[in-house]
C-alpha atoms as one frame of an Amber mdcrd trajectory, in Angstrom:
protein
  -9.610  65.037  37.628 -13.017  65.310  39.310 -13.791  65.714  42.916 -16.762
  64.131  44.664 -18.165  64.577  48.212 -19.821  61.815  50.205 -22.741  63.194
  52.113 -24.545  61.569  55.055 -28.378  61.413  55.648 -28.199  64.951  56.952
 -26.409  66.199  53.893 -23.234  66.789  55.807 -19.972  66.060  53.945 -18.109
  63.176  55.451 -15.496  62.556  52.861 -14.097  64.169  49.604 -12.192  62.202
  46.999 -10.556  62.650  43.549 -11.927  60.594  40.654 -10.121  60.138  37.320
 -11.984  61.813  34.488 -12.369  58.527  32.557 -14.588  57.283  35.474 -16.988
  60.188  35.080 -17.350  59.948  31.306 -19.893  58.386  28.992 -19.101  56.269
  25.914 -18.410  59.477  23.939 -15.950  60.765  26.531 -18.225  63.432  27.880
 -18.016  63.909  31.567 -21.319  63.486  33.494 -21.808  64.011  37.208 -24.250
  61.088  37.499 -21.637  58.632  36.129 -18.961  59.752  38.512 -21.472  59.598
  41.473 -22.473  56.132  40.446 -18.681  55.134  40.247 -18.217  56.387  43.760
 -21.282  54.733  45.101 -20.288  51.419  43.569 -16.836  51.622  45.230 -17.727
  53.195  48.525 -21.461  53.135  48.936 -23.457  56.112  50.050 -24.466  59.342
  48.333 -22.029  61.369  46.294 -22.190  64.930  44.840 -19.622  66.542  42.579
 -17.680  69.548  43.959 -15.359  71.955  42.141 -11.830  72.337  43.526 -11.726
  75.741  41.825 -15.165  76.836  43.022 -16.504  76.898  39.337 -19.818  75.482
  40.475 -21.597  74.604  43.690 -20.321  77.976  45.160 -17.672  76.342  47.413
 -15.409  73.354  47.339 -16.779  70.818  49.663 -14.946  70.171  52.840 -15.616
  67.705  55.663 -18.322  69.197  57.753 -19.827  71.344  55.021 -23.464  70.982
  54.251 -24.827  70.080  50.777 -27.901  72.341  50.028 -29.557  71.060  46.931
 -32.018  74.035  46.865 -29.072  76.495  46.630 -26.992  73.979  44.614 -24.162
  74.815  46.980 -21.824  73.428  49.577 -22.104  75.654  52.700 -19.312  75.733
  55.308 -20.123  75.207  58.974 -21.496  78.376  60.625 -18.977  80.034  62.830
 -19.948  80.828  66.474 -21.300  84.376  66.937 -23.339  86.671  64.830 -23.083
  85.511  61.211 -25.584  85.394  58.407 -25.372  83.474  55.042 -24.579  85.463
  51.966 -26.917  83.819  49.401 -24.712  84.707  46.469 -21.598  83.122  47.707
 -22.922  80.765  50.413 -20.301  82.062  52.700 -20.857  83.285  56.358 -20.784
  87.032  56.807 -19.673  88.519  60.083 -22.453  90.760  61.423 -20.231  91.982
  64.209 -17.139  93.639  62.611 -15.317  93.946  65.911 -15.150  90.124  66.031
 -12.332  88.770  63.970 -13.283  85.367  62.800 -12.682  83.816  59.247 -15.638
  82.344  57.518 -15.642  78.614  57.801 -13.886  78.847  61.197 -15.540  77.656
  64.376 -13.231  79.939  66.518 -14.869  82.459  68.781 -13.981  86.151  69.222
 -10.184  86.918  69.358
C-alpha cells in the first residue's frame, strides 16, 4: 500500500489516503510516485505527494496540518508554541527551552 498526502496552495496537508500499489505502478509493475499522484488527482482533484508511513522517505509521515517542503523533500509538523527550532536532518521541532515539556508536533504550551 502507498500513502499520498493532498496539499493545498500553501503546501499544507489537508488529507492523507492509502492507495493500492497497483494504482501506482507502470505497465511493468514498477511503482512510480507520479503515477500514484495522477491517480489521486483524477479521483479527488488537487495536488498529491507520496508520503511514507514508516518514515523511509520525506523525513516524516504526512499528517493533516503538516507542511510539504519541496526544497527539503520533507513533511514538517506544525511548529509548537514556544521556543523551538527546526532540526534540518529530521525536520522535527527541537525544544530550545528544556524546562518546557512539549512533544514535537504538539501545539500545547508549557505544562
